[in-house]
N, C-alpha and C positions, 0 to 999 in steps of 0.2 A: 201207571203202576197203581195197583189197588192195594189198600190196607184193610184188614178186617179187625174189628174190636168187639168185645162183648159189652153190651150196654147194661144198665141197671136191672132190666127185666130179664136178662139172660138172652136177649136177642142179639144177633150178629149184625153189625152195621158195616157197610163198605164205604170207604172214603177214597177218593182219587186225588192224587197230587196234581197241582197245577203245573203243566209242563212248558208253557210258553212264558216268555219274559215280556213285560210291558215296557216298550222302548219310548213311549211318549215323553216321560220326564227327561230321558237322555237327549232326545231331539230338542226339547225346550232349552236345556242347558247349553247344548252345542250352538243353537241359534243365538242365544244371548251372548255367549263368548265371541261368536263371529261378529256380532254387532259392536261389541266393545272394541275388538281389534280393528274393525273398519273405522271407528271414530277416533281411535288414538294413533293410528298409523301416520296420518299427515302431521301430527304434532311431533312425533318421533323423528321424522325425516327433515323437519325444518331446521334443526340444529340450534345454535346459540343465536339469540336475538341481538342483532347489531344494526345500528343506524349507519349505513354505508354512505360516505360522501358522494355527491353528484359531480360528474364531469361531462364534458362534451364528447370526448372520444372514448368509446368502450368497445370491448370485444367479448364474445360469449365463450364460456368454458365448455368444451365438449368431452374431454377425457377426464378420467378420474385423476385428480391431482392432490398433492399434499397442500392442505389448507391450514394456516395458522390464524386463529381468531383472537382479537383483543376486545373484550367487552367494555362497557362504560365504566365498570368498577376496576379496570386494569387487570382482570383475570385473563390468563393466557391459556388457549386450548390448542392442542394438536389434533387435527380432524375434529372430533367432538369430545375429546377427553381432556380434562384439565391437566396442566403440566407446569412445573416450576421453570422459570426462565433460565435458571442456571443449568438445568438438565436438557434444555431444548437442543443445543448444539450436538450433544452426544446422541440424542435420540434420532436426530436427522441423519447422522453418519451411519447408523446401523444398517447393515446389509447393502451398502452402497459401494460399488467398485470405483465409480468416477462421479463424485458429488457435483462436479462442475457442469454435468449435463442434466442434472435434476432441476426441475422448475418448482418453485414454492410460491403459493399465493397467500398474501397477507390481507386479511379482512380486519379492519380496525374501525371501531365506532368513531364517529366524527367528533365526539366529545373527549376522546382519549388525548392526554397531554403528549406533546412531542417526545418527551423524555422516555416514556413507556414504549412508544413506537420505536425509538432509536435503540433501546435496549434489546428489543426483539430482533431488529435488523442486524445488530451486532452479533447476536447468538447464531443467526442463520449464516452470516458470513464466516463466523468461526468454524462452522461445519464444512466450509469449502464450497458452499453453494453461492453462485454469483448470479444466477438467473432468478430474480425475484420480481414478482408482479404484484401490484397493489390493486385490490378489488374495489371497483367503484360502480356506481349505477348512473345511467344517463339522466339528464334533466328531463322533466316532463314538458311536453310541447303544449 
């Protein structure tokens, strides 16, 4: 598209508008965002940091399960979201037709007092869930 304008000397000048968009800055921003997401994704997937106790007999989890985590400060998490222990039983009952068939995995830091662990177990049992597994890791050879 051309524009014409009269200059100071009465001459007509023609200017053309720039019709293409420079996408180089856009590509730079997208690549930086991609790099940031690639670096932070493993951190987001790791969940809550817990020092799990060691045992001889372990099995691996293959399916997506309900995981309750107790960290070293005795904070309780359902999946990766913090939860009050008093609300744990009711949250586990939600959308469950038969809670006795549900499996719950409990991950507790090895420094957690037994009282905090027992309180969580009581909340799980109050929801009618009897299949509870404690997550451990094998001894290093």
